mmCIF file of the C-alpha atoms, coordinates in Angstrom:
data_MODEL
# 
_entry.id   MODEL 
# 
loop_
_atom_site.group_PDB 
_atom_site.id 
_atom_site.type_symbol 
_atom_site.label_atom_id 
_atom_site.label_alt_id 
_atom_site.label_comp_id 
_atom_site.label_asym_id 
_atom_site.label_entity_id 
_atom_site.label_seq_id 
_atom_site.pdbx_PDB_ins_code 
_atom_site.Cartn_x 
_atom_site.Cartn_y 
_atom_site.Cartn_z 
_atom_site.occupancy 
_atom_site.B_iso_or_equiv 
_atom_site.pdbx_formal_charge 
_atom_site.auth_seq_id 
_atom_site.auth_comp_id 
_atom_site.auth_asym_id 
_atom_site.auth_atom_id 
_atom_site.pdbx_PDB_model_num 
ATOM 1   C CA . MET A 1 1   ? -5.235  21.686  -7.797  1.00 0.00 ? 1   MET A CA 1 
ATOM 2   C CA . LYS A 1 2   ? -2.648  23.902  -8.673  1.00 0.00 ? 2   LYS A CA 1 
ATOM 3   C CA . GLN A 1 3   ? 0.947   23.010  -9.630  1.00 0.00 ? 3   GLN A CA 1 
ATOM 4   C CA . ALA A 1 4   ? 3.657   23.724  -7.051  1.00 0.00 ? 4   ALA A CA 1 
ATOM 5   C CA . LYS A 1 5   ? 5.512   26.270  -9.256  1.00 0.00 ? 5   LYS A CA 1 
ATOM 6   C CA . ASP A 1 6   ? 2.105   28.778  -9.243  1.00 0.00 ? 6   ASP A CA 1 
ATOM 7   C CA . CYS A 1 7   ? 1.727   28.735  -5.427  1.00 0.00 ? 7   CYS A CA 1 
ATOM 8   C CA . GLN A 1 8   ? 1.796   32.318  -3.970  1.00 0.00 ? 8   GLN A CA 1 
ATOM 9   C CA . ASN A 1 9   ? 2.704   31.458  -0.401  1.00 0.00 ? 9   ASN A CA 1 
ATOM 10  C CA . ILE A 1 10  ? 3.430   28.564  2.125   1.00 0.00 ? 10  ILE A CA 1 
ATOM 11  C CA . GLN A 1 11  ? -0.118  28.061  3.588   1.00 0.00 ? 11  GLN A CA 1 
ATOM 12  C CA . GLU A 1 12  ? -1.269  27.558  -0.193  1.00 0.00 ? 12  GLU A CA 1 
ATOM 13  C CA . ILE A 1 13  ? 1.149   24.727  -0.148  1.00 0.00 ? 13  ILE A CA 1 
ATOM 14  C CA . ARG A 1 14  ? 0.753   23.295  2.930   1.00 0.00 ? 14  ARG A CA 1 
ATOM 15  C CA . ASP A 1 15  ? -3.194  23.128  2.229   1.00 0.00 ? 15  ASP A CA 1 
ATOM 16  C CA . ILE A 1 16  ? -2.259  21.499  -1.220  1.00 0.00 ? 16  ILE A CA 1 
ATOM 17  C CA . ILE A 1 17  ? 0.171   18.921  0.889   1.00 0.00 ? 17  ILE A CA 1 
ATOM 18  C CA . ASP A 1 18  ? -2.900  18.179  3.224   1.00 0.00 ? 18  ASP A CA 1 
ATOM 19  C CA . GLU A 1 19  ? -5.227  17.407  0.416   1.00 0.00 ? 19  GLU A CA 1 
ATOM 20  C CA . ILE A 1 20  ? -2.747  15.141  -1.443  1.00 0.00 ? 20  ILE A CA 1 
ATOM 21  C CA . ASP A 1 21  ? -1.695  13.141  2.076   1.00 0.00 ? 21  ASP A CA 1 
ATOM 22  C CA . TYR A 1 22  ? -5.801  12.748  2.738   1.00 0.00 ? 22  TYR A CA 1 
ATOM 23  C CA . GLN A 1 23  ? -6.038  11.336  -1.113  1.00 0.00 ? 23  GLN A CA 1 
ATOM 24  C CA . ILE A 1 24  ? -3.037  9.149   0.062   1.00 0.00 ? 24  ILE A CA 1 
ATOM 25  C CA . ILE A 1 25  ? -4.502  7.763   2.912   1.00 0.00 ? 25  ILE A CA 1 
ATOM 26  C CA . ALA A 1 26  ? -7.855  7.410   1.154   1.00 0.00 ? 26  ALA A CA 1 
ATOM 27  C CA . SER A 1 27  ? -6.009  5.203   -1.327  1.00 0.00 ? 27  SER A CA 1 
ATOM 28  C CA . PHE A 1 28  ? -4.618  3.043   1.179   1.00 0.00 ? 28  PHE A CA 1 
ATOM 29  C CA . ALA A 1 29  ? -8.013  2.340   2.546   1.00 0.00 ? 29  ALA A CA 1 
ATOM 30  C CA . LYS A 1 30  ? -9.225  1.865   -0.676  1.00 0.00 ? 30  LYS A CA 1 
ATOM 31  C CA . ARG A 1 31  ? -6.210  -0.806  -1.279  1.00 0.00 ? 31  ARG A CA 1 
ATOM 32  C CA . TYR A 1 32  ? -7.147  -2.422  2.066   1.00 0.00 ? 32  TYR A CA 1 
ATOM 33  C CA . GLU A 1 33  ? -10.622 -3.480  1.107   1.00 0.00 ? 33  GLU A CA 1 
ATOM 34  C CA . TYR A 1 34  ? -8.857  -5.332  -1.889  1.00 0.00 ? 34  TYR A CA 1 
ATOM 35  C CA . VAL A 1 35  ? -6.544  -6.790  0.560   1.00 0.00 ? 35  VAL A CA 1 
ATOM 36  C CA . ARG A 1 36  ? -9.632  -7.948  2.727   1.00 0.00 ? 36  ARG A CA 1 
ATOM 37  C CA . GLU A 1 37  ? -11.230 -9.491  -0.334  1.00 0.00 ? 37  GLU A CA 1 
ATOM 38  C CA . ILE A 1 38  ? -7.984  -11.345 -1.643  1.00 0.00 ? 38  ILE A CA 1 
ATOM 39  C CA . VAL A 1 39  ? -8.107  -13.924 1.504   1.00 0.00 ? 39  VAL A CA 1 
ATOM 40  C CA . LYS A 1 40  ? -11.104 -15.455 0.027   1.00 0.00 ? 40  LYS A CA 1 
ATOM 41  C CA . PHE A 1 41  ? -8.985  -16.892 -3.105  1.00 0.00 ? 41  PHE A CA 1 
ATOM 42  C CA . LYS A 1 42  ? -6.220  -18.077 -0.853  1.00 0.00 ? 42  LYS A CA 1 
ATOM 43  C CA . SER A 1 43  ? -5.909  -21.623 0.505   1.00 0.00 ? 43  SER A CA 1 
ATOM 44  C CA . ASP A 1 44  ? -3.170  -21.460 2.958   1.00 0.00 ? 44  ASP A CA 1 
ATOM 45  C CA . GLN A 1 45  ? -0.571  -19.417 5.147   1.00 0.00 ? 45  GLN A CA 1 
ATOM 46  C CA . GLU A 1 46  ? 1.954   -19.518 2.176   1.00 0.00 ? 46  GLU A CA 1 
ATOM 47  C CA . GLY A 1 47  ? -0.347  -18.301 -0.128  1.00 0.00 ? 47  GLY A CA 1 
ATOM 48  C CA . ILE A 1 48  ? -0.585  -15.087 1.799   1.00 0.00 ? 48  ILE A CA 1 
ATOM 49  C CA . VAL A 1 49  ? 3.053   -14.633 2.610   1.00 0.00 ? 49  VAL A CA 1 
ATOM 50  C CA . ALA A 1 50  ? 3.602   -15.218 -1.150  1.00 0.00 ? 50  ALA A CA 1 
ATOM 51  C CA . LYS A 1 51  ? 7.151   -14.204 -1.034  1.00 0.00 ? 51  LYS A CA 1 
ATOM 52  C CA . ASP A 1 52  ? 7.673   -14.700 -5.077  1.00 0.00 ? 52  ASP A CA 1 
ATOM 53  C CA . ARG A 1 53  ? 4.535   -12.010 -5.175  1.00 0.00 ? 53  ARG A CA 1 
ATOM 54  C CA . GLN A 1 54  ? 6.412   -9.737  -2.908  1.00 0.00 ? 54  GLN A CA 1 
ATOM 55  C CA . LEU A 1 55  ? 9.619   -9.836  -4.414  1.00 0.00 ? 55  LEU A CA 1 
ATOM 56  C CA . GLU A 1 56  ? 7.662   -8.544  -7.768  1.00 0.00 ? 56  GLU A CA 1 
ATOM 57  C CA . VAL A 1 57  ? 5.798   -6.128  -6.053  1.00 0.00 ? 57  VAL A CA 1 
ATOM 58  C CA . LEU A 1 58  ? 8.782   -4.452  -4.293  1.00 0.00 ? 58  LEU A CA 1 
ATOM 59  C CA . LYS A 1 59  ? 10.869  -4.558  -7.737  1.00 0.00 ? 59  LYS A CA 1 
ATOM 60  C CA . GLN A 1 60  ? 7.938   -3.056  -9.692  1.00 0.00 ? 60  GLN A CA 1 
ATOM 61  C CA . ARG A 1 61  ? 7.563   -0.357  -6.959  1.00 0.00 ? 61  ARG A CA 1 
ATOM 62  C CA . LYS A 1 62  ? 10.782  0.605   -7.176  1.00 0.00 ? 62  LYS A CA 1 
ATOM 63  C CA . GLU A 1 63  ? 10.916  1.097   -10.980 1.00 0.00 ? 63  GLU A CA 1 
ATOM 64  C CA . TRP A 1 64  ? 7.724   3.070   -10.482 1.00 0.00 ? 64  TRP A CA 1 
ATOM 65  C CA . ALA A 1 65  ? 9.712   5.186   -7.918  1.00 0.00 ? 65  ALA A CA 1 
ATOM 66  C CA . LYS A 1 66  ? 12.554  5.771   -10.414 1.00 0.00 ? 66  LYS A CA 1 
ATOM 67  C CA . GLU A 1 67  ? 9.909   6.605   -13.112 1.00 0.00 ? 67  GLU A CA 1 
ATOM 68  C CA . PHE A 1 68  ? 8.658   9.557   -10.915 1.00 0.00 ? 68  PHE A CA 1 
ATOM 69  C CA . GLY A 1 69  ? 12.607  10.730  -9.518  1.00 0.00 ? 69  GLY A CA 1 
ATOM 70  C CA . LEU A 1 70  ? 11.487  9.307   -6.294  1.00 0.00 ? 70  LEU A CA 1 
ATOM 71  C CA . ASP A 1 71  ? 13.928  7.581   -3.909  1.00 0.00 ? 71  ASP A CA 1 
ATOM 72  C CA . GLN A 1 72  ? 13.728  3.924   -4.875  1.00 0.00 ? 72  GLN A CA 1 
ATOM 73  C CA . GLU A 1 73  ? 14.841  2.318   -1.294  1.00 0.00 ? 73  GLU A CA 1 
ATOM 74  C CA . LEU A 1 74  ? 12.441  4.703   0.396   1.00 0.00 ? 74  LEU A CA 1 
ATOM 75  C CA . MET A 1 75  ? 9.373   3.841   -1.727  1.00 0.00 ? 75  MET A CA 1 
ATOM 76  C CA . LYS A 1 76  ? 10.513  0.085   -1.122  1.00 0.00 ? 76  LYS A CA 1 
ATOM 77  C CA . GLY A 1 77  ? 10.553  0.658   2.371   1.00 0.00 ? 77  GLY A CA 1 
ATOM 78  C CA . ILE A 1 78  ? 7.144   1.911   2.063   1.00 0.00 ? 78  ILE A CA 1 
ATOM 79  C CA . PHE A 1 79  ? 5.795   -0.941  0.578   1.00 0.00 ? 79  PHE A CA 1 
ATOM 80  C CA . GLU A 1 80  ? 7.611   -3.274  2.909   1.00 0.00 ? 80  GLU A CA 1 
ATOM 81  C CA . ALA A 1 81  ? 5.862   -1.934  5.588   1.00 0.00 ? 81  ALA A CA 1 
ATOM 82  C CA . ILE A 1 82  ? 2.510   -2.169  4.203   1.00 0.00 ? 82  ILE A CA 1 
ATOM 83  C CA . MET A 1 83  ? 2.730   -5.525  2.805   1.00 0.00 ? 83  MET A CA 1 
ATOM 84  C CA . THR A 1 84  ? 3.954   -6.925  6.142   1.00 0.00 ? 84  THR A CA 1 
ATOM 85  C CA . TRP A 1 85  ? 0.612   -5.046  7.729   1.00 0.00 ? 85  TRP A CA 1 
ATOM 86  C CA . ASN A 1 86  ? -1.554  -6.241  4.960   1.00 0.00 ? 86  ASN A CA 1 
ATOM 87  C CA . ILE A 1 87  ? 0.008   -10.167 5.929   1.00 0.00 ? 87  ILE A CA 1 
ATOM 88  C CA . GLN A 1 88  ? -0.680  -9.587  9.303   1.00 0.00 ? 88  GLN A CA 1 
ATOM 89  C CA . LYS A 1 89  ? -4.159  -8.607  8.419   1.00 0.00 ? 89  LYS A CA 1 
ATOM 90  C CA . GLU A 1 90  ? -4.459  -11.396 5.856   1.00 0.00 ? 90  GLU A CA 1 
ATOM 91  C CA . MET A 1 91  ? -3.642  -14.170 8.201   1.00 0.00 ? 91  MET A CA 1 
ATOM 92  C CA . GLU A 1 92  ? -5.863  -12.829 11.252  1.00 0.00 ? 92  GLU A CA 1 
ATOM 93  C CA . LEU A 1 93  ? -8.661  -13.156 8.138   1.00 0.00 ? 93  LEU A CA 1 
ATOM 94  C CA . PHE A 1 94  ? -7.751  -16.233 7.400   1.00 0.00 ? 94  PHE A CA 1 
ATOM 95  C CA . ASN A 1 95  ? -7.565  -17.963 10.769  1.00 0.00 ? 95  ASN A CA 1 
ATOM 96  C CA . ASP A 1 96  ? -10.987 -16.361 11.381  1.00 0.00 ? 96  ASP A CA 1 
ATOM 97  C CA . MET A 1 97  ? -12.300 -17.702 7.866   1.00 0.00 ? 97  MET A CA 1 
ATOM 98  C CA . GLN A 1 98  ? -10.858 -21.453 9.430   1.00 0.00 ? 98  GLN A CA 1 
ATOM 99  C CA . LYS A 1 99  ? -12.330 -21.149 12.516  1.00 0.00 ? 99  LYS A CA 1 
ATOM 100 C CA . ALA A 1 100 ? -15.845 -20.549 10.957  1.00 0.00 ? 100 ALA A CA 1 
ATOM 101 C CA . THR A 1 101 ? -15.628 -23.158 8.759   1.00 0.00 ? 101 THR A CA 1 
ATOM 102 C CA . SER A 1 102 ? -14.619 -25.969 11.628  1.00 0.00 ? 102 SER A CA 1 
# 
C-alpha cells in the first residue's frame, strides 16, 4: 500500500481509504468472534457487564489514540459503542446458554 503522501490523485486515495475501511470492518468481525466465545467463561450478568474491565479498556484505547495522534474522545466514543453492542450480544448469548442448560 502506498504512503498517503505518494498518492497521485483523489481516486487513488479513495481506493486506499476503501481498502483500509474494509480491513477495519474485517477486524471488527474477527473481534466479534472472540466476544461470542468469551461468554463461555462468564458465570453471570455482572461478569458480562464487567464495569472495571470497561473502564480499563477505555483508558487503554484513549492512550493508544494519543500515541497515534488521534482524538482520544472520539476513540473512546467508538469503543463505548462497540462495548455496548458487545454486552448486548453477550447477554443474548448468555441467556440462550442458560435456557439450554435449564
